[in-house]
FIGUZA-415290 format. One record per residue (C-alpha): residue in one letter; chain; y negated, z negated, x negated. Coordinates in Angstrom, 2 decimals. Last residue first. Layout:
BEGIN
+--------+--------+---------+---------+---------+
| residu | chaine |      py |      pz |      px |
+--------+--------+---------+---------+---------+
|      A |      A |       Y |       Z |       X |
...
+--------+--------+---------+---------+---------+
END
This chain:
BEGIN
+--------+--------+---------+---------+---------+
| residu | chaine |      py |      pz |      px |
+--------+--------+---------+---------+---------+
|      K |      A |   26.13 |  -16.24 |   -9.14 |
|      T |      A |   23.41 |  -13.54 |   -8.73 |
|      C |      A |   19.92 |  -13.29 |   -9.87 |
|      L |      A |   17.02 |  -10.99 |   -8.98 |
|      V |      A |   13.98 |  -11.51 |  -11.18 |
|      C |      A |   10.26 |  -11.75 |  -10.56 |
|      T |      A |    6.92 |  -11.19 |  -12.36 |
|      L |      A |    3.42 |  -12.11 |  -10.95 |
|      E |      A |    0.46 |  -10.06 |  -11.89 |
|      A |      A |   -2.30 |  -12.19 |  -13.31 |
|      T |      A |   -5.41 |  -12.99 |  -11.15 |
|      D |      A |   -5.64 |  -16.40 |  -12.47 |
|      R |      A |   -3.05 |  -17.53 |  -14.97 |
|      Y |      A |   -0.36 |  -19.89 |  -13.74 |
|      P |      A |    1.26 |  -22.60 |  -15.90 |
|      G |      A |   -2.28 |  -23.89 |  -16.71 |
|      C |      A |   -3.96 |  -23.53 |  -13.39 |
|      P |      A |   -1.91 |  -24.88 |  -10.46 |
|      L |      A |   -1.86 |  -22.25 |   -7.56 |
|      G |      A |   -4.70 |  -22.56 |   -5.13 |
|      G |      A |   -5.86 |  -25.50 |   -3.15 |
|      N |      A |   -9.16 |  -26.62 |   -4.82 |
|      K |      A |   -8.27 |  -26.67 |   -8.58 |
|      S |      A |   -7.61 |  -22.95 |   -8.36 |
|      C |      A |   -5.07 |  -20.34 |   -9.59 |
|      M |      A |   -4.60 |  -17.06 |   -7.82 |
|      G |      A |   -1.42 |  -15.29 |   -8.68 |
|      D |      A |   -1.77 |  -11.56 |   -8.27 |
|      V |      A |    0.72 |   -9.41 |   -6.42 |
|      P |      A |    1.31 |   -5.80 |   -7.36 |
|      Y |      A |    0.75 |   -3.30 |   -4.57 |
|      F |      A |    3.66 |   -1.49 |   -2.66 |
|      E |      A |    2.54 |    0.56 |    0.20 |
|      S |      A |    3.46 |    2.01 |    3.65 |
|      N |      A |    1.56 |    5.07 |    4.90 |
|      C |      A |   -1.14 |    5.76 |    2.34 |
|      S |      A |   -0.22 |    9.66 |    2.48 |
|      N |      A |   -1.23 |   10.24 |   -1.25 |
|      G |      A |    1.36 |   12.69 |   -2.18 |
|      H |      A |    4.74 |   13.08 |   -3.78 |
|      T |      A |    8.11 |   13.66 |   -2.33 |
|      T |      A |   11.32 |   15.36 |   -3.65 |
|      S |      A |   11.20 |   13.60 |   -6.92 |
|      R |      A |   12.00 |   10.27 |   -5.40 |
|      D |      A |   10.50 |    7.75 |   -7.91 |
|      S |      A |   11.61 |    5.49 |  -10.76 |
|      G |      A |   10.77 |    1.93 |  -11.66 |
|      H |      A |   11.77 |    0.30 |  -14.81 |
|      K |      A |   10.14 |   -2.97 |  -13.81 |
|      D |      A |   12.32 |   -3.22 |  -10.84 |
|      V |      A |   10.33 |   -4.10 |   -7.59 |
|      C |      A |   10.81 |   -7.77 |   -6.44 |
|      V |      A |    9.79 |   -8.04 |   -2.60 |
|      Y |      A |    7.07 |   -9.99 |   -0.94 |
|      E |      A |    6.71 |   -9.48 |    2.83 |
|      T |      A |    4.33 |   -7.55 |    5.11 |
|      R |      A |    0.84 |   -8.56 |    6.15 |
|      H |      A |   -1.64 |   -6.10 |    7.61 |
|      S |      A |   -3.99 |   -4.49 |    5.20 |
|      G |      A |   -6.92 |   -5.94 |    3.17 |
|      K |      A |   -4.60 |   -7.60 |    0.81 |
|      E |      A |   -2.54 |   -4.51 |   -0.07 |
|      S |      A |    1.02 |   -4.70 |    0.95 |
|      S |      A |    3.60 |   -6.46 |   -1.11 |
|      M |      A |    4.84 |   -6.63 |   -4.68 |
|      L |      A |    6.47 |   -9.08 |   -7.16 |
|      Y |      A |    7.08 |   -7.49 |  -10.52 |
|      G |      A |   10.30 |   -6.62 |  -12.40 |
|      D |      A |   13.63 |   -8.03 |  -13.29 |
|      Y |      A |   17.24 |   -6.71 |  -12.76 |
|      E |      A |   20.77 |   -8.07 |  -12.04 |
|      R |      A |   20.28 |  -11.27 |  -14.05 |
|      T |      A |   23.49 |  -13.44 |  -13.91 |
|      W |      A |   23.08 |  -17.17 |  -13.12 |
|      G |      A |   24.63 |  -20.10 |  -15.11 |
|      V |      A |   21.20 |  -21.19 |  -16.36 |
|      P |      A |   18.34 |  -20.08 |  -14.04 |
|      C |      A |   17.48 |  -16.29 |  -14.28 |
|      Q |      A |   14.73 |  -14.87 |  -16.46 |
|      S |      A |   11.79 |  -12.78 |  -15.45 |
|      R |      A |   10.03 |  -15.51 |  -13.69 |
|      G |      A |    7.10 |  -15.77 |  -11.16 |
|      P |      A |    9.24 |  -15.24 |   -8.14 |
|      V |      A |   13.10 |  -15.96 |   -8.29 |
|      M |      A |   15.13 |  -13.71 |   -6.04 |
|      L |      A |   18.50 |  -15.29 |   -5.40 |
|      A |      A |   22.00 |  -13.83 |   -4.67 |
|      N |      A |   25.15 |  -15.74 |   -4.14 |
|      S |      A |   28.82 |  -14.51 |   -3.94 |
|      R |      A |   29.55 |  -13.20 |   -7.39 |
|      Q |      A |   32.79 |  -11.32 |   -7.94 |
|      K |      A |   30.90 |   -8.10 |   -8.83 |
|      A |      A |   27.51 |   -8.00 |   -7.15 |
|      E |      A |   27.29 |   -5.79 |   -4.12 |
|      C |      A |   24.22 |   -3.35 |   -4.24 |
|      V |      A |   21.77 |   -1.62 |   -1.89 |
|      T |      A |   19.60 |    0.97 |   -3.47 |
|      C |      A |   15.93 |    1.85 |   -3.42 |
|      P |      A |   13.59 |    4.68 |   -4.11 |
|      V |      A |    9.77 |    4.30 |   -3.84 |
|      D |      A |    7.63 |    7.45 |   -2.91 |
|      H |      A |    5.05 |    8.56 |   -5.32 |
|      N |      A |    1.41 |    7.65 |   -4.88 |
|      E |      A |    1.03 |    6.30 |   -8.30 |
|      L |      A |    4.20 |    6.66 |  -10.25 |
|      S |      A |    2.51 |    7.27 |  -13.72 |
|      A |      A |    0.79 |    3.82 |  -13.36 |
|      Y |      A |    4.10 |    2.03 |  -12.36 |
|      P |      A |    4.78 |    0.35 |  -15.72 |
|      G |      A |    1.20 |   -1.01 |  -15.92 |
|      F |      A |   -0.58 |   -0.94 |  -12.57 |
|      E |      A |   -2.27 |    1.99 |  -10.70 |
|      G |      A |   -2.42 |   -0.05 |   -7.65 |
|      E |      A |   -0.10 |    1.84 |   -5.35 |
|      Y |      A |    3.57 |    2.87 |   -5.44 |
|      E |      A |    4.49 |    4.51 |   -2.04 |
|      V |      A |    6.64 |    3.37 |    0.87 |
|      S |      A |    8.04 |    5.80 |    3.46 |
|      Y |      A |    7.16 |    5.21 |    6.99 |
|      I |      A |    8.38 |    3.13 |    9.96 |
|      E |      A |    7.18 |    3.31 |   13.59 |
|      G |      A |    7.49 |    0.96 |   16.68 |
|      R |      A |    7.18 |    2.55 |   20.08 |
|      R |      A |    4.04 |    2.49 |   22.16 |
|      E |      A |    3.04 |    6.25 |   21.94 |
|      T |      A |    6.75 |    7.48 |   22.25 |
|      G |      A |    6.62 |    8.65 |   25.88 |
|      K |      A |    8.58 |   11.81 |   25.28 |
|      T |      A |   10.75 |   12.36 |   22.07 |
|      V |      A |   13.98 |   11.04 |   23.42 |
|      T |      A |   17.08 |   10.55 |   21.01 |
|      S |      A |   20.59 |    9.57 |   21.71 |
|      D |      A |   22.65 |    8.81 |   18.61 |
|      Y |      A |   21.19 |    9.66 |   15.22 |
|      I |      A |   23.04 |    9.22 |   11.87 |
|      P |      A |   20.61 |    8.91 |    8.72 |
|      E |      A |   21.56 |   10.31 |    5.43 |
|      L |      A |   19.27 |    8.91 |    2.77 |
|      H |      A |   19.92 |    5.37 |    4.10 |
|      L |      A |   16.80 |    3.41 |    4.66 |
|      C |      A |   16.03 |    0.29 |    2.39 |
|      L |      A |   13.91 |   -1.63 |    4.65 |
|      Y |      A |   10.58 |   -3.47 |    4.21 |
|      N |      A |    9.45 |   -6.25 |    6.55 |
|      A |      A |    6.64 |   -6.59 |    9.00 |
|      G |      A |    8.18 |   -4.67 |   11.88 |
|      S |      A |    6.14 |   -2.61 |   14.41 |
|      G |      A |    2.53 |   -3.81 |   15.48 |
|      R |      A |   -0.63 |   -4.22 |   13.57 |
|      Q |      A |   -0.85 |   -0.81 |   12.20 |
|      S |      A |   -3.17 |    0.13 |    9.35 |
|      H |      A |   -0.56 |   -0.31 |    6.53 |
|      H |      A |    1.97 |    1.67 |    8.27 |
|      P |      A |    5.24 |   -0.37 |    8.50 |
|      G |      A |    8.01 |   -0.06 |    6.02 |
|      A |      A |   10.43 |    2.18 |    4.10 |
|      A |      A |   12.07 |    2.17 |    0.63 |
|      I |      A |   14.34 |    5.19 |    0.35 |
|      G |      A |   18.08 |    4.92 |    0.08 |
|      S |      A |   21.27 |    4.71 |   -2.10 |
|      Y |      A |   24.41 |    3.14 |   -0.71 |
|      V |      A |   26.86 |    0.27 |   -1.46 |
|      Q |      A |   26.56 |    0.48 |   -5.19 |
|      N |      A |   28.76 |   -1.89 |   -7.13 |
|      S |      A |   27.13 |   -4.51 |   -9.39 |
|      T |      A |   26.88 |   -5.61 |  -13.16 |
|      S |      A |   26.28 |   -2.08 |  -14.22 |
|      P |      A |   22.93 |   -1.97 |  -12.52 |
|      C |      A |   22.78 |   -0.34 |   -9.17 |
|      E |      A |   21.23 |    3.14 |   -8.67 |
|      G |      A |   18.29 |    4.65 |   -6.81 |
|      R |      A |   15.62 |    2.30 |   -8.45 |
|      G |      A |   12.36 |    0.80 |   -7.28 |
|      W |      A |   13.72 |   -1.99 |   -4.98 |
|      R |      A |   17.21 |   -3.09 |   -5.77 |
|      T |      A |   18.54 |   -4.61 |   -2.53 |
|      Y |      A |   21.15 |   -7.39 |   -2.45 |
|      I |      A |   24.60 |   -8.08 |   -1.23 |
|      A |      A |   26.68 |  -10.91 |   -2.82 |
|      G |      A |   30.26 |  -10.17 |   -3.76 |
|      S |      A |   33.25 |  -10.79 |   -1.72 |
|      T |      A |   34.90 |   -7.62 |   -2.50 |
|      S |      A |   36.95 |   -9.05 |   -5.46 |
|      E |      A |   37.87 |   -6.55 |   -8.29 |
|      Y |      A |   41.06 |   -4.52 |   -8.95 |
|      G |      A |   41.86 |   -3.67 |  -12.52 |
|      R |      A |   45.65 |   -4.47 |  -12.45 |
|      Q |      A |   44.93 |   -7.83 |  -14.21 |
|      S |      A |   42.48 |   -8.87 |  -11.57 |
|      L |      A |   45.05 |   -8.03 |   -8.82 |
|      E |      A |   47.53 |  -10.30 |  -10.42 |
|      E |      A |   44.91 |  -13.03 |  -10.77 |
|      N |      A |   43.80 |  -12.62 |   -7.09 |
|      V |      A |   47.61 |  -12.78 |   -6.08 |
|      A |      A |   48.09 |  -16.02 |   -8.21 |
|      A |      A |   45.05 |  -17.58 |   -6.78 |
|      G |      A |   46.18 |  -16.84 |   -3.13 |
|      R |      A |   49.64 |  -18.28 |   -3.96 |
|      S |      A |   48.05 |  -21.55 |   -5.32 |
|      L |      A |   45.82 |  -21.76 |   -2.19 |
|      A |      A |   48.69 |  -21.24 |    0.23 |
|      L |      A |   50.71 |  -23.91 |   -1.64 |
|      I |      A |   47.85 |  -26.39 |   -1.53 |
|      A |      A |   47.48 |  -25.84 |    2.19 |
|      L |      A |   51.21 |  -26.25 |    2.78 |
|      M |      A |   51.18 |  -29.52 |    0.72 |
|      V |      A |   48.18 |  -30.71 |    2.81 |
|      C |      A |   50.04 |  -30.02 |    6.12 |
|      L |      A |   53.06 |  -31.75 |    4.93 |
|      V |      A |   51.19 |  -34.89 |    4.05 |
|      K |      A |   49.40 |  -34.85 |    7.35 |
|      M |      A |   52.71 |  -34.76 |    9.16 |
+--------+--------+---------+---------+---------+
END
């Protein structure tokens, strides 16, 4: 009985592989790709399919509550029931702006940050590697850029990888100081910091988004 089950399983796998091969020859692609967010751009790289385009959003830099992570909000929200009274204690979310007047983002200072959610083509794993602009051997680079987070004097958020070829949302521009992306500096020290040598003190850290 066990032998029969094994034979049936092998037959099913071989038929599945044959179907996938036929679909591939006809131009169809697998839909089991890894999902990731590309921060700083409104379109996906050629290595991935676009799920949706959006705007980077996060908590206000001065608020202690609400969420601590960044979200890629859809450009066309769908609302259900809404109540505008008694909202003083609710969580809030704001658009994210480029801050810090740094390198490739200097011309984008105070501009809103776009984002897009992508599906890698026929690659099921996604990995953001901080401190590197190249992927490990065998992985595909979707995009590379700089590690960013909130300003160190504000409330904590998360670290995200923002595309080095950043763009902005042309519809909005202004120093609202709501939610912010600042470059992240590596701090090396012999007394508990990052190891000096491979890391340079106060140098902006790169990052890369890889799939496999």
